PAZAPA-4460 file (N, C-alpha, C; in steps of 0.05 Angstrom, whole numbers, plus 32768, in hexadecimal, padded with zeros to 4 digits):
% residues 305
    n_x    n_y    n_z   ca_x   ca_y   ca_z    c_x    c_y    c_z   seq   type   mol
   7A6E   7EC4   7D11   7A69   7EE0   7D18   7A7C   7EE7   7D2F     1      M     A
   7A88   7EFE   7D2E   7A99   7F07   7D43   7A89   7F0E   7D5C     2      L     A
   7A97   7F0C   7D73   7A89   7F11   7D8C   7A91   7F2D   7D98     3      R     A
   7A7D   7F39   7DA5   7A81   7F53   7DB1   7A94   7F50   7DC9     4      V     A
   7A92   7F3A   7DD8   7AA3   7F34   7DEF   7AAC   7F17   7DEE     5      T     A
   7AC1   7F11   7DFD   7AC9   7EF5   7E01   7AD6   7EF2   7E1C     6      R     A
   7AD6   7EDA   7E26   7AE1   7ED4   7E40   7AFF   7ECC   7E3E     7      R     A
   7B0E   7ED3   7E52   7B2B   7ECD   7E52   7B34   7EC9   7E6F     8      H     A
   7B45   7EB4   7E74   7B4E   7EAF   7E8F   7B63   7EC4   7E98     9      P     A
   7B61   7ECE   7EB0   7B74   7EE1   7EBB   7B7D   7ED9   7ED7    10      V     A
   7B94   7EE3   7EDF   7B9E   7EE0   7EFA   7B9A   7EFB   7F08    11      L     A
   7B8A   7EFB   7F1D   7B84   7F14   7F2C   7B97   7F15   7F44    12      H     A
   7BA7   7F2A   7F46   7BBA   7F2E   7F5C   7BB1   7F45   7F6E    13      L     A
   7BB3   7F41   7F88   7BAB   7F55   7F9B   7BC3   7F60   7FAA    14      R     A
   7BC0   7F79   7FB3   7BD7   7F86   7FC1   7BDE   7F77   7FDB    15      A     A
   7BCA   7F69   7FE7   7BD0   7F5B   8000   7BDC   7F3F   7FFB    16      D     A
   7BE3   7F39   7FE2   7BF0   7F20   7FDC   7BDD   7F0A   7FD2    17      G     A
   7BC3   7F10   7FD3   7BB0   7EFC   7FCA   7BB0   7EF8   7FAC    18      G     A
   7BAA   7EE1   7FA3   7BA8   7EDB   7F86   7B8F   7ECB   7F80    19      T     A
   7B85   7ECE   7F68   7B6D   7EBF   7F60   7B6D   7EBD   7F41    20      R     A
   7B67   7EA6   7F37   7B63   7EA2   7F1B   7B45   7EA2   7F14    21      R     A
   7B3F   7EB1   7F00   7B23   7EB3   7EF8   7B21   7EB9   7EDB    22      R     A
   7B08   7EB8   7ED0   7B03   7EC0   7EB5   7AFA   7EDD   7EB4    23      A     A
   7B05   7EEC   7EA1   7AFE   7F08   7E9D   7AF0   7F0B   7E82    24      D     A
   7ADE   7F1F   7E80   7AD1   7F25   7E67   7ADF   7F3C   7E59    25      T     A
   7AE7   7F37   7E41   7AF6   7F4B   7E31   7AE5   7F56   7E1B    26      L     A
   7AE9   7F70   7E15   7ADB   7F7C   7DFF   7AE8   7F73   7DE4    27      A     A
   7AD7   7F6D   7DD1   7AE1   7F65   7DB7   7AED   7F7D   7DA8    28      G     A
   7B03   7F78   7D9A   7B0F   7F8C   7D89   7B1A   7F7E   7D70    29      E     A
   7B0F   7F85   7D59   7B16   7F79   7D3F   7B19   7F8E   7D2A    30      E     A
   7B2A   7F89   7D16   7B2C   7F9C   7D00   7B13   7F9A   7CEE    31      P     A
   7B0B   7FB1   7CE4   7AF5   7FB2   7CD0   7AFF   7FC1   7CB7    32      L     A
   7AFF   7FB3   7CA1   7B07   7FC0   7C88   7AEE   7FCA   7C7A    33      E     A
   7AEF   7FE4   7C73   7AD9   7FF0   7C65   7AE0   7FF2   7C47    34      I     A
   7ACF   7FE8   7C36   7AD3   7FE9   7C19   7ABD   7FFA   7C0D    35      R     A
   7AC4   8009   7BF8   7AB0   8018   7BE9   7AAF   800C   7BCD    36      L     A
   7A99   7FFF   7BC6   7A97   7FF3   7BAC   7AAC   7FDD   7BA7    37      G     A
   7AB3   7FCF   7BBD   7AC6   7FBA   7BBB   7AE3   7FC2   7BBE    38      G     A
   7AE8   7FDC   7BBF   7B03   7FE7   7BC1   7B0A   7FEE   7BDE    39      V     A
   7B1F   7FE3   7BEA   7B26   7FE9   7C05   7B2A   8007   7C09    40      P     A
   7B1E   8011   7C1F   7B1F   802E   7C24   7B2B   8034   7C40    41      W     A
   7B24   8025   7C54   7B2E   802B   7C6F   7B2B   8012   7C80    42      S     A
   7B3C   8010   7C95   7B3A   7FFB   7CA8   7B3A   8008   7CC4    43      V     A
   7B26   8000   7CD4   7B24   800B   7CEF   7B22   7FF4   7D03    44      T     A
   7B2C   7FF8   7D1B   7B29   7FE5   7D30   7B10   7FEB   7D3F    45      M     A
   7AFF   7FD7   7D44   7AE6   7FDC   7D51   7ADD   7FC3   7D61    46      R     A
   7AC9   7FC8   7D73   7ABB   7FB2   7D80   7AA5   7FA8   7D6D    47      T     A
   7AA5   7F8E   7D65   7A91   7F84   7D53   7A75   7F89   7D5D    48      P     A
   7A63   7F8E   7D4A   7A47   7F95   7D50   7A41   7FB1   7D46    49      G     A
   7A2A   7FB3   7D39   7A22   7FCD   7D2E   7A35   7FD6   7D18    50      G     A
   7A40   7FC2   7D09   7A54   7FC9   7CF5   7A49   7FDA   7CDE    51      D     A
   7A31   7FD5   7CD5   7A25   7FE5   7CC0   7A21   8002   7CC9    52      F     A
   7A18   8005   7CE2   7A15   8020   7CED   7A30   802D   7CEF    53      D     A
   7A44   801F   7CF7   7A5F   802A   7CF9   7A69   8034   7CDE    54      L     A
   7A65   8024   7CCA   7A6F   802C   7CAF   7A5E   8044   7CA5    55      V     A
   7A44   8043   7CA8   7A33   8059   7C9F   7A3B   8073   7CAE    56      A     A
   7A3F   8072   7CC8   7A47   8089   7CD7   7A62   8094   7CCF    57      G     A
   7A74   8082   7CC9   7A8F   808A   7CC0   7A8D   8099   7CA5    58      F     A
   7A7B   8090   7C93   7A77   809D   7C7A   7A6B   80B9   7C7E    59      L     A
   7A5A   80BC   7C92   7A4F   80D7   7C98   7A66   80E9   7CA2    60      V     A
   7A76   80DE   7CB4   7A8C   80ED   7CC0   7AA0   80F6   7CAA    61      S     A
   7AA3   80E6   7C96   7AB6   80EC   7C80   7AA9   80FE   7C6B    62      E     A
   7A90   8105   7C6E   7A82   8116   7C5B   7A7B   8109   7C41    63      G     A
   7A7B   80EE   7C41   7A74   80DF   7C28   7A56   80DE   7C24    64      V     A
   7A47   80D9   7C3A   7A2A   80D7   7C38   7A1E   80E7   7C4E    65      V     A
   7A05   80EF   7C4B   79F6   80FD   7C5F   79D8   80F6   7C5E    66      W     A
   79D1   80E3   7C4D   79B5   80DB   7C4A   79B4   80BD   7C46    67      D     A
   79A1   80AF   7C52   799F   8092   7C50   799D   8089   7C33    68      A     A
   7990   8099   7C22   798D   8091   7C06   79A7   8090   7BF6    69      D     A
   79BC   809B   7C02   79D6   809B   7BF4   79E5   8081   7BF8    70      Q     A
   79DA   806F   7C09   79E6   8055   7C0D   79D5   8040   7BFE    71      L     A
   79E1   8034   7BE9   79D2   801F   7BDB   79D2   8005   7BEA    72      A     A
   79E8   7FFE   7BF7   79E9   7FE5   7C06   7A01   7FE5   7C18    73      S     A
   79FF   7FD5   7C2D   7A15   7FCF   7C40   7A14   7FB0   7C43    74      L     A
   7A2B   7FA4   7C3F   7A2C   7F87   7C41   7A48   7F7E   7C4B    75      A     A
   7A48   7F68   7C5A   7A61   7F5C   7C62   7A6F   7F50   7C4A    76      Y     A
   7A8A   7F53   7C49   7A99   7F4B   7C32   7A99   7F2D   7C2E    77      G     A
   7A92   7F24   7C16   7A91   7F07   7C10   7AAD   7EFC   7C08    78      P     A
   7AB0   7EE2   7C0C   7AC7   7ED3   7C01   7AE1   7EDB   7C0D    79      G     A
   7AE1   7EE6   7C26   7AFB   7EEE   7C32   7B06   7ED8   7C43    80      V     A
   7AF5   7EC9   7C51   7AFE   7EB3   7C62   7B06   7E9C   7C51    81      N     A
   7B18   7E8B   7C5C   7B22   7E73   7C4C   7B0C   7E61   7C42    82      P     A
   7AF6   7E5F   7C51   7AE0   7E4E   7C48   7ACC   7E5C   7C36    83      D     A
   7AD2   7E74   7C2E   7AC1   7E82   7C1B   7AA9   7E90   7C28    84      G     A
   7AA7   7E8F   7C42   7A90   7E9C   7C4F   7A96   7EBA   7C52    85      T     A
   7A81   7ECA   7C56   7A86   7EE7   7C5A   7A97   7EED   7C72    86      P     A
   7AA8   7F01   7C6F   7AB8   7F0A   7C86   7AA9   7F21   7C94    87      S     A
   7AA5   7F1D   7CAE   7A98   7F32   7CBD   7AAB   7F48   7CC5    88      Y     A
   7AC4   7F47   7CBB   7AD7   7F5D   7CBF   7ADA   7F6D   7CA6    89      N     A
   7AC9   7F6A   7C93   7AC9   7F7A   7C7B   7AAD   7F83   7C75    90      V     A
   7AA9   7F9D   7C71   7A8F   7FA8   7C68   7A93   7FB6   7C4E    91      V     A
   7A83   7FAE   7C3A   7A84   7FBB   7C20   7A6C   7FCD   7C1C    92      D     A
   7A72   7FE6   7C15   7A5D   7FFB   7C12   7A59   8000   7BF4    93      V     A
   7A40   8001   7BEC   7A39   8009   7BD1   7A2A   8023   7BD3    94      R     A
   7A35   8038   7BC7   7A28   8052   7BC8   7A13   8053   7BB2    95      L     A
   79FE   8062   7BB6   79E8   8065   7BA2   79F3   8072   7B89    96      A     A
   79E7   806D   7B72   79EF   807A   7B59   79F0   8098   7B5C    97      P     A
   7A05   80A4   7B52   7A07   80C1   7B53   7A15   80CC   7B6C    98      G     A
   7A19   80BB   7B80   7A26   80C3   7B99   7A45   80C1   7B95    99      V     A
   7A52   80D7   7B98   7A6F   80D7   7B95   7A7D   80CA   7BAD   100      R     A
   7A91   80BA   7BA7   7AA1   80AE   7BBD   7AB4   80C3   7BC8   101      G     A
   7AC3   80BB   7BDD   7AD5   80CE   7BE9   7AEC   80D5   7BD7   102      P     A
   7AF7   80ED   7BDB   7B0E   80F6   7BCC   7B25   80E3   7BD3   103      D     A
   7B33   80D8   7BBE   7B4A   80C7   7BC4   7B5F   80D4   7BD5   104      P     A
   7B61   80EE   7BD4   7B75   80FC   7BE5   7B6E   80FB   7C03   105      A     A
   7B55   80F3   7C09   7B4C   80F1   7C25   7B4B   80D4   7C2E   106      Q     A
   7B56   80C2   7C1F   7B55   80A6   7C26   7B65   80A0   7C3F   107      A     A
   7B5D   808C   7C4E   7B6C   8083   7C65   7B81   806F   7C5C   108      R     A
   7B9A   8077   7C5E   7BAF   8066   7C53   7BBA   8052   7C68   109      H     A
   7BB2   8055   7C81   7BB9   8041   7C95   7BA0   803B   7CA5   110      V     A
   7BA1   8026   7CB6   7B89   801F   7CC5   7B84   8033   7CDA   111      Y     A
   7B6B   8036   7CE2   7B63   8049   7CF7   7B60   8039   7D11   112      T     A
   7B6F   8040   7D25   7B6E   8031   7D3E   7B55   8039   7D4D   113      S     A
   7B4E   8029   7D61   7B36   802D   7D70   7B38   8046   7D82   114      S     A
   7B50   8052   7D84   7B53   806A   7D94   7B57   8083   7D84   115      S     A
   7B57   8080   7D69   7B5C   8097   7D58   7B49   8097   7D40   116      C     A
   7B37   80AB   7D3F   7B24   80AC   7D2A   7B2D   80B9   7D11   117      G     A
   7B44   80C8   7D12   7B4D   80D7   7CFA   7B69   80CF   7CF2   118      I     A
   7B75   80BB   7D00   7B8F   80B1   7CF8   7B8F   80A7   7CDC   119      C     A
   7BA4   80AD   7CCC   7BA6   80A2   7CB2   7B9A   80B4   7C9C   120      G     A
   7B8E   80CA   7CA4   7B84   80DD   7C90   7B9B   80E8   7C80   121      T     A
   7B98   80EA   7C66   7BAF   80F1   7C55   7BB9   810D   7C5A   122      A     A
   7BA9   8120   7C62   7BB2   813B   7C66   7BA2   8147   7C7D   123      S     A
   7BAE   815A   7C8B   7BA0   8167   7CA2   7B88   8177   7C98   124      I     A
   7B8A   8181   7C7F   7B73   8190   7C74   7B5A   817E   7C72   125      E     A
   7B5F   8165   7C6E   7B49   8152   7C6A   7B3A   814D   7C84   126      A     A
   7B46   8154   7C9B   7B3A   814E   7CB5   7B22   8160   7CB9   127      V     A
   7B24   817A   7CB2   7B0F   818D   7CB7   7AFC   818C   7C9F   128      A     A
   7AE4   8182   7CA4   7AD0   817F   7C8F   7AB8   8192   7C94   129      R     A
   7AAD   819B   7C7E   7A95   81AC   7C80   7A7C   819B   7C81   130      A     A
   7A6B   81A1   7C95   7A53   8192   7C98   7A3D   819E   7C86   131      S     A
   7A2B   818C   7C7D   7A14   8195   7C6D   79FD   819F   7C7F   132      R     A
   7A01   819B   7C9A   79EC   81A2   7CAD   79F6   81B8   7CBF   133      F     A
   79E5   81CD   7CC3   79EC   81E2   7CD5   79DE   81DD   7CF0   134      S     A
   79ED   81E1   7D05   79E2   81DD   7D20   79E0   81F8   7D2F   135      V     A
   79EA   820D   7D23   79EC   8226   7D32   79D1   8231   7D3B   136      E     A
   79BC   822D   7D2C   79A2   8237   7D33   798F   8222   7D3D   137      D     A
   799A   820B   7D46   7989   81F6   7D50   797A   8200   7D69   138      D     A
   7960   81FD   7D6A   7950   8208   7D80   7950   81F7   7D99   139      P     A
   795F   81E0   7D9A   795E   81CF   7DB1   7966   81DD   7DCA   140      V     A
   7958   81D8   7DE0   795E   81E2   7DFA   795E   81CA   7E0E   141      R     A
   7973   81C6   7E1B   7976   81AF   7E2D   7976   81B7   7E4A   142      V     A
   7963   81AF   7E59   7963   81B5   7E76   797C   81AA   7E84   143      P     A
   7988   81BA   7E95   79A0   81B1   7EA2   799D   8196   7EB1   144      L     A
   7987   8192   7EC0   7984   8178   7ECD   7984   8160   7EBA   145      P     A
   7977   8164   7EA2   7977   814F   7E8E   7993   8149   7E84   146      E     A
   79A2   815E   7E7F   79BD   815B   7E74   79CF   814E   7E89   147      L     A
   79CC   8155   7EA2   79DD   8149   7EB7   79D6   812C   7EBC   148      L     A
   79BE   8123   7EB5   79B6   8107   7EB8   79BF   80F5   7EA2   149      A     A
   79C8   8100   7E8C   79CF   80F0   7E75   79E7   80DD   7E79   150      L     A
   79FD   80E5   7E87   7A12   80D2   7E8C   7A09   80B8   7E9A   151      P     A
   79F8   80BB   7EAE   79ED   80A4   7EBC   79DC   8093   7EAA   152      D     A
   79CC   80A0   7E99   79BC   8090   7E86   79CD   8082   7E72   153      R     A
   79E3   808F   7E6A   79F6   8082   7E58   7A02   806A   7E65   154      L     A
   7A0B   806D   7E7E   7A18   8057   7E8C   7A05   8040   7E90   155      R     A
   79EC   8045   7E96   79D8   8030   7E9A   79D5   801F   7E81   156      E     A
   79D9   802A   7E69   79D6   801B   7E51   79EF   800E   7E46   157      G     A
   7A05   8011   7E54   7A1F   8006   7E4B   7A22   7FE9   7E54   158      Q     A
   7A15   7FD7   7E46   7A16   7FBB   7E4E   7A32   7FAE   7E4A   159      Q     A
   7A3F   7FB5   7E34   7A5A   7FAA   7E2F   7A6E   7FB5   7E43   160      V     A
   7A6B   7FCF   7E49   7A7D   7FDB   7E5D   7A79   7FCE   7E78   161      F     A
   7A60   7FC7   7E7F   7A5A   7FBB   7E99   7A69   7FA1   7E9C   162      A     A
   7A6D   7F92   7E86   7A79   7F78   7E88   7A97   7F79   7E82   163      S     A
   7AA1   7F8E   7E75   7ABD   7F8F   7E6E   7ACD   7FA7   7E79   164      T     A
   7ABF   7FBD   7E7D   7ACD   7FD5   7E86   7AE0   7FE1   7E72   165      G     A
   7ADC   7FDA   7E58   7AF0   7FE1   7E44   7AE5   7FED   7E2B   166      A     A
   7ACD   7FF8   7E2B   7AC3   8004   7E13   7AB7   8020   7E19   167      V     A
   7AB6   8030   7E03   7AAA   804A   7E05   7A8C   8048   7DFC   168      H     A
   7A7E   805D   7E00   7A62   805D   7DF7   7A59   8079   7DEE   169      A     A
   7A45   807A   7DDD   7A39   8092   7DD4   7A1B   808E   7DD3   170      A     A
   7A0C   80A1   7DDC   79EF   809F   7DDD   79E2   80B9   7DD1   171      A     A
   79CE   80B5   7DC1   79C0   80CB   7DB4   79A5   80CF   7DC2   172      L     A
   799F   80E7   7DCA   7986   80EE   7DD7   7978   8104   7DC7   173      F     A
   795E   8101   7DC4   794E   8117   7DB9   7942   8127   7DD1   174      S     A
   793F   8140   7DCD   7934   8151   7DE2   7918   815B   7DDA   175      V     A
   7904   8152   7DEA   78E9   8159   7DE4   78E3   8177   7DEA   176      D     A
   78CC   8180   7DE2   78C5   819C   7DE7   78C3   81A2   7E05   177      D     A
   78BD   818E   7E15   78BB   8193   7E32   78D6   818F   7E3F   178      D     A
   78EB   818B   7E2F   7907   8189   7E3A   790F   816D   7E42   179      G     A
   78FE   8159   7E3E   7906   813E   7E46   7918   8132   7E30   180      A     A
   792D   8125   7E39   7941   8118   7E27   7939   80FB   7E23   181      A     A
   7935   80F3   7E0A   792C   80D7   7E04   7943   80C9   7DF5   182      R     A
   794A   80B1   7E00   7960   80A2   7DF3   7957   8097   7DD8   183      L     A
   7967   809D   7DC4   7962   8093   7DA9   7974   807B   7DA2   184      L     A
   798D   807D   7DA9   79A0   8068   7DA1   79B9   8069   7DB3   185      C     A
   79C3   8052   7DBB   79DB   804F   7DCB   79ED   803A   7DBF   186      L     A
   7A06   8040   7DBB   7A19   802D   7DB0   7A33   802D   7DC0   187      R     A
   7A40   8015   7DC0   7A5A   8012   7DCE   7A6F   8009   7DBB   188      E     A
   7A88   800F   7DC1   7A9E   8006   7DB1   7AB9   800C   7DBF   189      D     A
   7ACE   7FFD   7DB8   7AE8   8003   7DC4   7AF2   801E   7DBC   190      V     A
   7AE8   8029   7DA6   7AF0   8043   7D9D   7ADA   8057   7DA1   191      G     A
   7AE1   806E   7DAE   7ACD   8082   7DB3   7AC1   808D   7D99   192      R     A
   7AD2   8090   7D85   7AC8   809A   7D6B   7AB7   8085   7D5D   193      H     A
   7ABC   806C   7D61   7AAC   8057   7D56   7A90   8057   7D62   194      N     A
   7A8E   805B   7D7C   7A74   805C   7D8A   7A63   8072   7D7E   195      A     A
   7A70   8089   7D79   7A61   80A0   7D6D   7A59   8099   7D51   196      V     A
   7A6B   808D   7D41   7A64   8086   7D26   7A4D   8072   7D25   197      D     A
   7A4C   8060   7D38   7A36   804D   7D38   7A1B   805B   7D3E   198      K     A
   7A1C   806F   7D4F   7A03   807E   7D54   79FB   808E   7D3C   199      V     A
   7A0E   809C   7D30   7A09   80AC   7D18   79FF   809A   7D01   200      V     A
   7A0D   8083   7CFE   7A05   8071   7CE8   79E9   8066   7CEC   201      G     A
   79E1   8060   7D05   79C6   8058   7D0B   79B3   806E   7D02   202      W     A
   79B9   8086   7D0A   79A7   809D   7D03   79A5   80A1   7CE5   203      A     A
   79BB   809E   7CD6   79BA   80A0   7CB9   79A8   808B   7CAD   204      L     A
   79AC   8072   7CB5   799C   805C   7CAA   797F   805E   7CB2   205      R     A
   7979   806C   7CC7   795D   8070   7CD0   7951   8089   7CC3   206      E     A
   7961   8097   7CB2   7957   80AF   7CA5   7953   80C7   7CB8   207      G     A
   7964   80C9   7CCD   7960   80DD   7CE1   7973   80F5   7CDE   208      R     A
   7986   80F5   7CCC   7998   810B   7CC9   798A   8122   7CBB   209      L     A
   7990   813B   7CC3   79A1   8144   7CD8   7995   813F   7CF4   210      P     A
   79A6   813C   7D08   799C   8135   7D23   7996   814E   7D33   211      L     A
   7984   815E   7D28   797B   8177   7D36   796D   816F   7D50   212      A     A
   7970   8181   7D64   7961   817D   7D7D   796B   8166   7D8E   213      G     A
   7985   815E   7D8B   7990   8147   7D99   79A8   814F   7DAA   214      T     A
   79AE   813D   7DBD   79C6   813E   7DCD   79D5   8124   7DC9   215      V     A
   79EF   8126   7DC3   7A00   810E   7DC2   7A11   810D   7DDB   216      L     A
   7A0D   80F9   7DEB   7A1C   80F5   7E04   7A31   80E0   7E00   217      Q     A
   7A4A   80E6   7E06   7A60   80D2   7E02   7A6E   80CD   7E1D   218      V     A
   7A7A   80B5   7E1E   7A85   80AC   7E38   7AA1   80B6   7E3D   219      S     A
   7AAF   80BF   7E28   7ACB   80C8   7E2C   7ACE   80E6   7E29   220      G     A
   7AE5   80ED   7E1E   7AEB   810A   7E1A   7ADE   8114   7E00   221      R     A
   7ADC   812E   7DFE   7AD1   813A   7DE6   7AE8   8143   7DD4   222      A     A
   7AF1   8131   7DC4   7B08   8137   7DB2   7AFE   8145   7D99   223      S     A
   7B11   8150   7D8A   7B0A   815D   7D71   7AF9   814B   7D5E   224      F     A
   7B01   8132   7D5C   7AF4   8120   7D4A   7AD7   811C   7D52   225      E     A
   7AD1   811B   7D6C   7AB5   8116   7D74   7AA4   812F   7D6F   226      L     A
   7AAF   8146   7D74   7AA0   815F   7D6D   7A9B   8160   7D4F   227      V     A
   7AAF   8158   7D3F   7AAB   8159   7D22   7A96   8144   7D19   228      Q     A
   7A96   812D   7D25   7A82   8118   7D1D   7A66   8122   7D25   229      K     A
   7A63   812E   7D3C   7A49   8139   7D44   7A41   814F   7D31   230      A     A
   7A53   8160   7D2A   7A4D   8176   7D17   7A44   816B   7CFC   231      R     A
   7A52   8157   7CF2   7A4B   814C   7CD8   7A2F   8140   7CD7   232      M     A
   7A26   8137   7CEF   7A0B   812A   7CF1   79F6   813E   7CF9   233      A     A
   79FD   8158   7CFE   79EA   816C   7D05   79E1   816A   7D22   234      G     A
   79F3   8160   7D34   79ED   815F   7D50   79F3   817A   7D5D   235      V     A
   79E0   8187   7D6A   79E5   81A2   7D75   79F3   81A2   7D91   236      P     A
   79F0   818C   7DA0   79FC   818B   7DBB   7A0C   8172   7DBF   237      V     A
   7A25   8175   7DC7   7A36   815E   7DCD   7A3F   8161   7DEA   238      L     A
   7A3B   814C   7DFA   7A42   814C   7E16   7A54   8134   7E1B   239      A     A
   7A69   8139   7E2B   7A7D   8124   7E31   7A81   8123   7E4F   240      A     A
   7A89   810B   7E59   7A8E   8108   7E76   7AAA   8112   7E7D   241      V     A
   7ABC   8115   7E69   7AD7   811F   7E6D   7ADA   8139   7E5E   242      S     A
   7AF2   8144   7E5D   7AF6   815E   7E52   7AFA   815F   7E34   243      G     A
   7AF8   8177   7E28   7AFD   817A   7E0C   7B1A   8183   7E06   244      P     A
   7B22   8181   7DEE   7B3C   818C   7DE6   7B37   81A9   7DDD   245      S     A
   7B4D   81B8   7DDB   7B4A   81D4   7DD3   7B3F   81D6   7DB6   246      A     A
   7B48   81C4   7DA5   7B3F   81C4   7D89   7B21   81BD   7D87   247      L     A
   7B18   81AB   7D98   7AFC   81A4   7D97   7AEA   81BB   7DA0   248      S     A
   7AF4   81CB   7DB3   7AE5   81E3   7DBB   7AE4   81F7   7DA5   249      V     A
   7AFA   81FB   7D97   7AFB   820D   7D80   7AE7   8205   7D6B   250      D     A
   7AE6   81EA   7D65   7AD4   81E1   7D51   7AB7   81E4   7D59   251      L     A
   7AB1   81DF   7D73   7A96   81E3   7D7C   7A8D   8200   7D7A   252      A     A
   7A9F   8212   7D80   7A98   822F   7D7C   7A93   8235   7D5F   253      H     A
   7AA4   822B   7D4E   7AA1   8230   7D31   7A87   8225   7D26   254      E     A
   7A80   820E   7D30   7A67   8200   7D26   7A4E   820B   7D32   255      A     A
   7A50   8219   7D49   7A38   8222   7D57   7A2C   820C   7D68   256      G     A
   7A3C   81F8   7D70   7A33   81E2   7D81   7A35   81E9   7D9E   257      M     A
   7A26   81DA   7DAE   7A29   81DB   7DCB   7A3C   81C4   7DD3   258      T     A
   7A51   81CA   7DE2   7A64   81B6   7DEA   7A66   81B6   7E08   259      L     A
   7A61   819E   7E14   7A62   819B   7E31   7A77   8186   7E38   260      V     A
   7A86   818B   7E4D   7A9A   8178   7E57   7A97   8174   7E75   261      G     A
   7AA4   815F   7E7F   7AA4   8159   7E9C   7A87   8157   7EA7   262      F     A
   7A75   814C   7E97   7A5A   8148   7EA0   7A59   812F   7EB2   263      S     A
   7A56   8133   7ECC   7A59   811D   7EDF   7A40   811A   7EF1   264      R     A
   7A2A   8125   7EEA   7A12   8121   7EF9   7A0C   8138   7F0C   265      G     A
   7A21   8143   7F19   7A1C   8159   7F2B   7A26   8174   7F21   266      D     A
   7A32   8174   7F09   7A3C   818D   7EFD   7A48   8187   7EE2   267      G     A
   7A4D   819D   7ED3   7A59   819A   7EB9   7A66   81B4   7EB1   268      L     A
   7A77   81B3   7E9D   7A83   81CB   7E92   7A78   81D0   7E76   269      N     A
   7A71   81E9   7E70   7A67   81F0   7E56   7A7D   8200   7E47   270      V     A
   7A85   81F6   7E30   7A9B   8202   7E22   7A92   8212   7E0A   271      Y     A
   7A79   820D   7E00   7A6E   821C   7DE9   7A50   8218   7DE9   272      A     A
   7A42   822D   7DDF   7A25   822B   7DDB   7A15   8227   7DF4   273      G     A
   7A1C   8235   7E0A   7A0E   822F   7E23   79F1   8238   7E24   274      Q     A
   79E9   8249   7E11   79CD   8252   7E12   79B9   823C   7E0B   275      E     A
   79C3   8225   7E02   79B1   820F   7DFC   79AC   81FE   7E15   276      Q     A
   79B9   8205   7E2B   79B4   81F7   7E45   79A3   8208   7E56   277      I     A
   798C   81FF   7E5F   7978   820F   7E6D   796E   8201   7E86   278      V     A
   7961   8211   7E97   7954   8206   7EAF   793C   81F6   7EA7   279      E     A
   792E   8200   7E93   7916   81F3   7E89   7914   81F8   7E6B   280      G     A
   78FD   81F2   7E5F   78FB   81F6   7E42   7901   8212   7E38   281      P     A
   78FD   8226   7E49   7900   8242   7E3F   7912   8253   7E50   282      R     A
   791C   824A   7E66   792B   825B   7E78   7949   8255   7E77   283      R     A
   7959   8269   7E72   7976   8266   7E70   7981   8261   7E8C   284      T     A
   7994   824F   7E8F   79A1   824A   7EA9   79B0   8263   7EB1   285      V     A
   79AD   826B   7ECA   79BA   8283   7ED5   79D8   8280   7ED2   286      A     A
   79E5   8295   7EC8   7A02   8294   7EC6   7A0D   8288   7EAC   287      G     A
   79FB   827C   7E9C   7A04   826F   7E83   79FC   827E   7E6A   288      L     A
   79ED   8294   7E6D   79E5   82A2   7E55   79FC   82AF   7E47   289      S     A
   79FC   82B0   7E2D   7A13   82BB   7E1E   7A11   82DA   7E1F   290      A     A
   7A28   82E8   7E1F   7A28   8305   7E1D   7A1A   830F   7E04   291      P     A
   7A11   8327   7E05   7A03   8332   7DEE   7A14   8331   7DD5   292      A     A
   7A09   8328   7DBF   7A17   8327   7DA6   7A29   830F   7DA3   293      G     A
   7A29   82FD   7DB7   7A3B   82E6   7DB6   7A2B   82CC   7DBA   294      S     A
   7A2E   82B9   7DA9   7A21   829F   7DAC   7A32   828C   7DBC   295      R     A
   7A4C   8292   7DBE   7A5E   827E   7DC7   7A6E   8285   7DE0   296      H     A
   7A64   8295   7DF2   7A72   829A   7E0B   7A76   8280   7E1A   297      A     A
   7A8D   827C   7E26   7A93   8263   7E35   7A8E   8266   7E52   298      T     A
   7A80   8253   7E5E   7A7B   8254   7E7B   7A94   824D   7E8A   299      A     A
   7A96   8257   7EA2   7AAE   8251   7EB3   7AAD   8234   7EBB   300      Q     A
   7AC4   8226   7EBB   7AC5   820A   7EC4   7ABB   8207   7EE0   301      P     A
   7AAD   81F0   7EE5   7AA4   81EA   7F00   7AB2   81D1   7F09   302      R     A
   7AC7   81D4   7F18   7AD5   81BD   7F22   7AEA   81B3   7F0F   303      G     A
   7AF8   819F   7F17   7B0E   8194   7F07   7B06   817C   7EF8   304      G     A
   7B1A   816D   7EEF   7B15   8155   7EDE   7B11   813D   7EEF   305      S     A
***
């Protein structure tokens, strides 16, 4: 079985001339080949662990499945290693009878790196996918103090990051009627998009899609691909500790999502859907209410990056 981390000797050099040899903990990164019915479909670089969730979430992101019953089986590929044992770098997916596989025109013709979730897509048109879930009218209301506390709660759960400093994380929170955010799932990976796919895949396999009434907190920036993955899973609120891209903001507006960036504990920027952020269960935060007739007025940035 592959390891999430491994130890490696390093030479530590200091500016004052000091040197020290020690062992460092490195984050694992291995290729994962995804097969559909035994046919190679895509290869992604990932941190081993939660592989079935990763593959399931990737299938949701690609618009192939949206319900747990559409997956007949997930299994590690047999007979790939020289000794005939299963390879933990290959996952074979069997779709349920009647479930259509992906359009061949949307196949990934090259491997997907851990830093790029949409690299290798055959055409740019294939990047923008229509979700089966609408988030525009999601009734979730997130108290500002709860939202500001999520980055610290995410960081507290990042065990691999604590030992390596080299992985991203995504955490899914449900918001109760009283405004309390409850952690449902947290996953880490060298790829930010992989961490999100692992969370979405967990939710799919648990029969939780669409993810109404939830907040997805991520450790990095809010890229287009992360907004799209959240949209495909029916997540109404995406919050990131770093900034969004212009295209991700456009997609959030189009989808009716709430998009938050630079959430650092003492402040945040709201780029779309600010009316879902409130002082309490029913009170809109002062200065964040949308103008009449508009769902998507953008709040003014608070501070820099």
